[in-house]
C-alpha positions, 0 to 999 in steps of 0.5 A: 635163674636165667632169664630164659628159664623165667620166660619158659616158666611164665609160659608154662603157668599161663598156658597150663589152664588151656592144657588142663581144659583140653585134657578133660575130653568134653565134646566140642562146642561151636568154635566161638564158644570154645574161643570164648572159654579159651580167651577167658582161661588165658586172660585169667591166668595172665592176670593172676601171674601179673601179681608177681610182675609188680617189680619188687621181686629181685629174682625177676627184675634183677635178671631182666631189668626193672624197666623191662619188668614194669613194661611187661607188667603193663603190656601183659595186663593190657592183653589180659584185660582185653581178653577178659573184657572180650570173652562174654561177647564171643559166646554164641551157643545155647544159653540157660537163663533158669538157675540150676538147669545146667551144670558147669560142664554141660554144653549150654552156658550156665547162667546160675546167679551164684556163678554169674554175679562174681563175673559181672562184678570182676568184669566191671572192676577190671574196666575201672582198674584199666581207667585208673591205670591209664589216668594215674599220673594226672588224677592221683597221688602215687601212694593213693593209686598204688593202694587202690590198684593193689586192693582192686586188682586182688578183689577182681582176681578173687571174683574172677576165680570164683566166677570161673570155678562156679560157672566155667565149663572147664574150671569146675574140674578138680585139677583146674579148680585147684590150679586157679585157687593156687594161683590166687593164693600166690597173688595174695602172698605176693601182695602180702610180701610187698605191702606187709612182710618186706616193710616189717623187715625194713623196719629192722634196718632204719636210716637217717637223713645225713644231708640234703644239698642243692647240686644244680637247678631243681636238683638235690643230693640226698644222703642217708646214713645207716642207723645201728647197722652196717648199711646196704650190700649193693652194686653200682647201677642198683637203685632203691625204694626210699621213704622219708619221715613216714612209718616203715609200713607205708605206701609212700615210697619212691624209687631212686638210683644210688649215686654213691659207690659201695667202696664209700662205706655205709652212706647212700647218696641219691641224685633227685630232681624236683618233679612233684609230691615228695621231690618238691619238698625235698629241700625242706627235709632236715638232717636226722629225719628217719628214713627207710630203704628197700634195696637193691633193685635193677640190672644196670650193673657191669657184673656181666661185662668185666672183660669189656675193653672200656666203658662208655656212659651216656646220661641225661639229666639225673640219669647221671646218678647210677653212672656216678656210682659206676665211675666212683667204684671204678676209680676206687678199684683202680680199674685201668680201663678207659672210660668216657662219660657223655652227660646231656643236659638242657642248660649249663646250670643243670650240670650236677657234680661238675667239679667232681667230674672234672677232677676225675677226668684230670686224674684218671682214665675218664673223659667227660663230654658235656652236651647241652641242647640250649648252650650259653654264648661261648659254650665250648662243649658239644651242643644239641643231642647225643647223636651218632656224630657226637659219639663218633667224634669221641669213640673210635671203631675199636671202642664201638666194637669192644666197649660196654655202653651204659645208658640212663636218662629220659626214655626219648633220649635212651631210644634215640641213643640206642638206635644210634649205637646200633646203627654204628654197629654196637652189639645189643649185648653191649648196651645196658640201659634203664629208663625213668618211666614206663609210659 
């Protein structure tokens, strides 16, 4: 399904309530009243469709990228929240404070309590969800925030639909009434798929921890082996949600890029940095511990760039993981194309897989360029950051024109490198990137 079709389908869903309302033929009200109803209809539609933008549906994230999916989820949720929070203050027309005096399709606003209370509670819940989402990194463990976010969002959406169908001027119409409850049913099924169905499917394909090995300063390699099955079908550049030592049906799971290559067989390898919660305890995980894998996800693959003249990879820190998967698979396929890896770290002791990268650079078409922002005395590699000057010292004009560039690392680095590549004339179509966070 092309990404353009997904965009059109999204626009059709979110604009459908406005179209269904316009077709009802009600006499016009004051402009502010119509604007209030319009922003409420649009906001509720966006909010309900948001449940499908959770990032766990490959039909979406596999085409536009997981980072783009999650960023859209954030931006659209904020837009929907502002529309919904604003709409009660836009009404200016006559209002009925006597229950049952006015029907939902009338000119005056209907303040019947049966329709008003779901809207009040949903409105307050929406504000709470917004505050929790903005403060999630410092206030909650990830699995607690995830559970609260999902439950509160679903309750809020259900109450919002109940308010719209009971008190709305347009939503009492059978067509729009059915549309709202159909969208809410899809939202319920989306959460059920992510939190129940997929974990139960995952339970049929268990994994075991094969090894946990320190690679560099605060950086570990985690190896998982399939138990009773052949493993995972994936492409270089994909990532997985994994949980270790927990039940299959658990909210305690984390996303990590796959560092192994499909050609290596069933074993999965991950490069993980200690950043908090689960990652800080990784060194204490013992081999044989039961693990669960939900994968593959992501779009940092080369399947649309098989004809590129070469491959330039730019990694920051543990962003080396998906690029290692690419390098290992390219070597396993005896791909003759030239390739360059720019590997940026703060200090020399943070370089992971240094010997392997050196070996691949000695025996294959790979050149490795290490870049340190805090180099030791006597360092012979590049220093500072991956800038236009660093890139042009190692890539000629033909490479900038015909190669594909694969980026993975912290967001500030990715943005800076992307700007540098575009400034050097690299086509945006030839730049693939995936970032670690979506703040």
